[in-house]
LOLUM-572076 format. One record per residue (C-alpha): residue number from 1; residue in one letter; x, y, z. Coordinates in steps of 0.001 Angstrom, whole numbers. Example, Ala and Ser with C-alpha at 12.3 -4.5 7.8 and 13.67 -1.06 7.14 Angstrom:
# residues 2
<node 1 "A" <12300 -4500 7800>>
<node 2 "S" <13670 -1060 7140>>
END
This chain:
# residues 253
<node 1 "M" <-42708 -26820 -16164>>
<node 2 "A" <-40013 -24145 -16493>>
<node 3 "R" <-41345 -20624 -16471>>
<node 4 "T" <-40956 -18576 -19621>>
<node 5 "F" <-38822 -15491 -20074>>
<node 6 "E" <-41921 -13301 -20361>>
<node 7 "E" <-43449 -14705 -17156>>
<node 8 "L" <-40278 -14216 -15111>>
<node 9 "V" <-39718 -10666 -16351>>
<node 10 "A" <-43342 -9601 -15900>>
<node 11 "E" <-43375 -10860 -12306>>
<node 12 "A" <-40141 -9032 -11462>>
<node 13 "E" <-41319 -5816 -13122>>
<node 14 "S" <-44479 -5747 -11010>>
<node 15 "A" <-42808 -6547 -7670>>
<node 16 "P" <-42600 -3617 -5201>>
<node 17 "V" <-39059 -2374 -4592>>
<node 18 "E" <-39464 75 -1687>>
<node 19 "G" <-37454 -552 1460>>
<node 20 "W" <-34208 -2461 1755>>
<node 21 "D" <-35715 -5908 2222>>
<node 22 "F" <-34540 -8447 -347>>
<node 23 "S" <-36792 -11297 777>>
<node 24 "W" <-38470 -11344 -2658>>
<node 25 "L" <-35239 -12905 -3934>>
<node 26 "R" <-35379 -15841 -1519>>
<node 27 "G" <-34876 -18988 -3572>>
<node 28 "R" <-34121 -16928 -6690>>
<node 29 "A" <-30732 -15480 -5763>>
<node 30 "S" <-28159 -15948 -3034>>
<node 31 "E" <-25549 -13648 -1537>>
<node 32 "E" <-22760 -14751 745>>
<node 33 "R" <-22689 -12617 3899>>
<node 34 "P" <-19579 -10982 5409>>
<node 35 "S" <-18083 -12903 8286>>
<node 36 "W" <-18259 -10049 10791>>
<node 37 "G" <-22077 -9849 11204>>
<node 38 "Y" <-22846 -6149 10840>>
<node 39 "Q" <-26259 -6093 12497>>
<node 40 "R" <-24997 -7969 15556>>
<node 41 "M" <-22004 -5632 15912>>
<node 42 "M" <-24203 -2590 15389>>
<node 43 "G" <-26582 -3876 18059>>
<node 44 "E" <-23723 -4178 20553>>
<node 45 "R" <-22783 -550 19965>>
<node 46 "M" <-26406 621 20085>>
<node 47 "A" <-26841 -1012 23495>>
<node 48 "R" <-23994 1131 24864>>
<node 49 "A" <-25008 4431 23214>>
<node 50 "S" <-27133 7245 24612>>
<node 51 "A" <-27971 8957 21289>>
<node 52 "A" <-27628 7313 17876>>
<node 53 "L" <-28209 8212 14239>>
<node 54 "D" <-28759 5778 11354>>
<node 55 "V" <-27896 7571 8094>>
<node 56 "Q" <-29671 6431 4898>>
<node 57 "T" <-31717 3875 6808>>
<node 58 "G" <-33597 2616 3727>>
<node 59 "G" <-36824 1067 4938>>
<node 60 "G" <-35490 902 8503>>
<node 61 "E" <-35203 -2894 8445>>
<node 62 "V" <-31676 -3145 9847>>
<node 63 "L" <-32241 -651 12647>>
<node 64 "A" <-35602 -2226 13522>>
<node 65 "G" <-33836 -5555 14039>>
<node 66 "V" <-31568 -4234 16797>>
<node 67 "P" <-32628 -5717 20168>>
<node 68 "V" <-31857 -2687 22379>>
<node 69 "L" <-31989 886 21113>>
<node 70 "P" <-30568 3953 22894>>
<node 71 "P" <-32907 6431 24629>>
<node 72 "L" <-32590 8776 21628>>
<node 73 "V" <-32565 7373 18076>>
<node 74 "A" <-32948 9191 14759>>
<node 75 "A" <-32723 7939 11191>>
<node 76 "T" <-32472 9753 7862>>
<node 77 "E" <-33778 8629 4469>>
<node 78 "S" <-34231 10435 1147>>
<node 79 "W" <-36647 8272 -873>>
<node 80 "P" <-40279 9021 118>>
<node 81 "P" <-41566 5397 -71>>
<node 82 "N" <-38715 4344 2214>>
<node 83 "V" <-39410 7230 4613>>
<node 84 "A" <-42967 5981 5014>>
<node 85 "R" <-41872 2362 5415>>
<node 86 "A" <-39142 3226 7930>>
<node 87 "T" <-41556 5356 9950>>
<node 88 "R" <-43995 2453 10222>>
<node 89 "L" <-41230 132 11402>>
<node 90 "L" <-39323 2482 13713>>
<node 91 "R" <-41955 4699 15339>>
<node 92 "P" <-43101 1840 17642>>
<node 93 "R" <-39459 1540 18785>>
<node 94 "G" <-39302 5241 19680>>
<node 95 "A" <-37073 6211 16744>>
<node 96 "V" <-37676 9372 14704>>
<node 97 "V" <-37326 9164 10912>>
<node 98 "V" <-36293 12385 9175>>
<node 99 "A" <-36701 12912 5433>>
<node 100 "A" <-33321 14263 4327>>
<node 101 "A" <-31400 14399 1051>>
<node 102 "D" <-28339 12197 635>>
<node 103 "E" <-26110 15260 756>>
<node 104 "P" <-24943 17718 3393>>
<node 105 "P" <-25885 19152 5706>>
<node 106 "L" <-27317 16562 8062>>
<node 107 "P" <-30301 18198 9831>>
<node 108 "F" <-28823 17872 13331>>
<node 109 "A" <-26766 20003 15699>>
<node 110 "D" <-23038 19685 16201>>
<node 111 "G" <-22128 16852 18547>>
<node 112 "A" <-25693 15520 18723>>
<node 113 "F" <-24818 11796 18718>>
<node 114 "D" <-22340 9485 20332>>
<node 115 "L" <-22963 6840 17655>>
<node 116 "V" <-23581 7233 13907>>
<node 117 "V" <-24200 4112 11826>>
<node 118 "S" <-24928 3472 8165>>
<node 119 "R" <-25369 264 6181>>
<node 120 "H" <-24565 525 2486>>
<node 121 "P" <-24687 4331 2203>>
<node 122 "V" <-24729 5720 -1321>>
<node 123 "T" <-22235 8416 -306>>
<node 124 "V" <-20531 9232 2999>>
<node 125 "W" <-20120 12910 3835>>
<node 126 "W" <-17252 12500 6263>>
<node 127 "E" <-17054 16095 7495>>
<node 128 "E" <-20780 16056 8296>>
<node 129 "T" <-20392 12723 10070>>
<node 130 "A" <-17582 14137 12189>>
<node 131 "R" <-19597 17291 12911>>
<node 132 "V" <-22634 15505 14376>>
<node 133 "L" <-20509 13141 16467>>
<node 134 "R" <-19729 14062 20049>>
<node 135 "P" <-16056 14014 21055>>
<node 136 "G" <-15288 10366 21729>>
<node 137 "G" <-18221 9291 19537>>
<node 138 "T" <-18076 6479 16969>>
<node 139 "Y" <-18990 6032 13315>>
<node 140 "F" <-19720 2410 12368>>
<node 141 "S" <-20624 1327 8842>>
<node 142 "Q" <-20774 -1555 6397>>
<node 143 "Q" <-20354 -399 2828>>
<node 144 "V" <-20359 -1720 -711>>
<node 145 "G" <-16773 -2155 -1833>>
<node 146 "P" <-14972 -1727 -5159>>
<node 147 "A" <-16209 -3406 -8369>>
<node 148 "S" <-19068 -5096 -6534>>
<node 149 "V" <-21261 -7269 -8801>>
<node 150 "F" <-19353 -5846 -11774>>
<node 151 "E" <-19839 -9091 -13693>>
<node 152 "L" <-23513 -8107 -13898>>
<node 153 "V" <-22781 -4425 -14548>>
<node 154 "E" <-20413 -5295 -17390>>
<node 155 "Y" <-22835 -7816 -18868>>
<node 156 "F" <-25185 -4906 -19573>>
<node 157 "R" <-22827 -1944 -19937>>
<node 158 "G" <-19616 -3484 -21243>>
<node 159 "P" <-16108 -3227 -19720>>
<node 160 "Q" <-15818 -506 -17098>>
<node 161 "P" <-12792 1821 -16837>>
<node 162 "R" <-10181 1296 -14172>>
<node 163 "E" <-11340 4346 -12212>>
<node 164 "A" <-14846 2875 -11959>>
<node 165 "R" <-13398 -335 -10557>>
<node 166 "R" <-11422 1684 -8009>>
<node 167 "Q" <-14441 3550 -6635>>
<node 168 "R" <-15594 2742 -3079>>
<node 169 "H" <-12231 1343 -2048>>
<node 170 "P" <-11767 1105 1751>>
<node 171 "D" <-8335 2735 1515>>
<node 172 "D" <-10012 5844 102>>
<node 173 "A" <-12637 5740 2864>>
<node 174 "R" <-9888 5623 5469>>
<node 175 "L" <-8131 8635 3964>>
<node 176 "A" <-11389 10609 3762>>
<node 177 "A" <-12292 9791 7362>>
<node 178 "E" <-8870 10863 8590>>
<node 179 "A" <-9038 14054 6530>>
<node 180 "A" <-12279 14882 8369>>
<node 181 "G" <-10483 14525 11698>>
<node 182 "L" <-11618 11014 12627>>
<node 183 "E" <-9387 8231 13935>>
<node 184 "V" <-10011 5005 12008>>
<node 185 "T" <-9958 2063 14395>>
<node 186 "D" <-11037 -820 12128>>
<node 187 "V" <-11218 -1547 8387>>
<node 188 "R" <-12044 -4963 6887>>
<node 189 "L" <-12728 -5997 3268>>
<node 190 "E" <-14210 -9259 2000>>
<node 191 "T" <-15013 -10604 -1463>>
<node 192 "L" <-18136 -12751 -1510>>
<node 193 "R" <-20180 -14837 -3938>>
<node 194 "T" <-23547 -13831 -5406>>
<node 195 "E" <-25700 -16035 -7658>>
<node 196 "F" <-28825 -15247 -9700>>
<node 197 "F" <-30935 -18323 -10421>>
<node 198 "D" <-33335 -16776 -12941>>
<node 199 "V" <-33629 -13644 -15070>>
<node 200 "G" <-36454 -12305 -12898>>
<node 201 "A" <-34016 -12069 -9978>>
<node 202 "V" <-31717 -9940 -12143>>
<node 203 "V" <-34568 -7624 -13167>>
<node 204 "Y" <-35691 -7175 -9561>>
<node 205 "F" <-32131 -6568 -8328>>
<node 206 "L" <-31428 -3900 -10956>>
<node 207 "R" <-34762 -2174 -10317>>
<node 208 "K" <-33934 -1987 -6608>>
<node 209 "V" <-30187 -1249 -6702>>
<node 210 "V" <-30582 1468 -9304>>
<node 211 "W" <-26993 2745 -9331>>
<node 212 "M" <-25637 -546 -10710>>
<node 213 "V" <-27045 31 -14218>>
<node 214 "P" <-28492 3573 -13994>>
<node 215 "D" <-30346 3456 -17299>>
<node 216 "F" <-31807 3 -16698>>
<node 217 "T" <-35301 -762 -17915>>
<node 218 "V" <-36627 -4016 -19279>>
<node 219 "G" <-37439 -2286 -22557>>
<node 220 "Q" <-33925 -888 -22896>>
<node 221 "Y" <-32221 -4223 -22246>>
<node 222 "R" <-34800 -6804 -23351>>
<node 223 "D" <-32471 -8488 -25846>>
<node 224 "R" <-29646 -8820 -23305>>
<node 225 "L" <-32106 -10073 -20711>>
<node 226 "R" <-33415 -12718 -23088>>
<node 227 "Q" <-29856 -13851 -23818>>
<node 228 "L" <-29167 -13987 -20084>>
<node 229 "H" <-32320 -16068 -19542>>
<node 230 "E" <-31109 -18574 -22126>>
<node 231 "R" <-27620 -18598 -20612>>
<node 232 "I" <-28973 -19377 -17127>>
<node 233 "Q" <-31177 -22132 -18525>>
<node 234 "D" <-28229 -23725 -20348>>
<node 235 "D" <-25361 -23118 -17898>>
<node 236 "G" <-26921 -22563 -14492>>
<node 237 "P" <-26849 -19523 -12160>>
<node 238 "F" <-25222 -16252 -13184>>
<node 239 "T" <-22364 -15739 -10701>>
<node 240 "A" <-20837 -12450 -9595>>
<node 241 "R" <-18454 -11274 -6900>>
<node 242 "T" <-19752 -8946 -4218>>
<node 243 "T" <-17399 -6811 -2138>>
<node 244 "R" <-18175 -5417 1298>>
<node 245 "F" <-16073 -3482 3763>>
<node 246 "L" <-16503 -2570 7390>>
<node 247 "I" <-15158 708 8747>>
<node 248 "E" <-15191 2100 12277>>
<node 249 "A" <-13866 5512 13210>>
<node 250 "R" <-13822 7659 16324>>
<node 251 "R" <-13978 11404 16846>>
<node 252 "P" <-11084 12260 19172>>
<node 253 "A" <-12117 13237 22696>>
END
């Protein structure tokens, strides 16, 4: 028997959202992955590094999955539940998790790392990134691209202005990196497919990725959620386009 709107929403509202693990959505949503394989590429660079920093590590899941870590590894995170989760995951691997705001300055000395990585950072402070990199060091990051999942954003918030659609464009990231004195060695952008199979998946996703619909609560959007539930039942999964870009930059020797 199909589950009711109230059952799906109540389950998603009660699900924990700390960390950056989306396994709760298994079977309820799908997201096409970029072709480059960020974690594998990050692992290759980690294996060659002597000191590495993971900025905005979330719950530490991506870093914890790297097979070989450098002798010195630090990670930053701002949200207290994620700091605790990341510490539990990364301490056994010898990595130090530092509670730090998602704004400058980074709590590290100049030239402290030969590798800085970040998966899906909220904001990149390019001058700070360049400062903590050693000469010859590398910044490597996968980021959310422009107008990502905007079909879902606009379902709740209506049409977004052109400047909102332009935000997080890799061309702007390249310019900002170069302005901070870094040499950009690689930029790639892909548009991918995301599907939500039930309204509970949408509720969970928006509770976890809070910047998509900043004022989202079930109470605020119950009518739109109910309409979406009926739409999915009648027409099948809600489909959106996800954008991701990869950027790698080097501090000149």
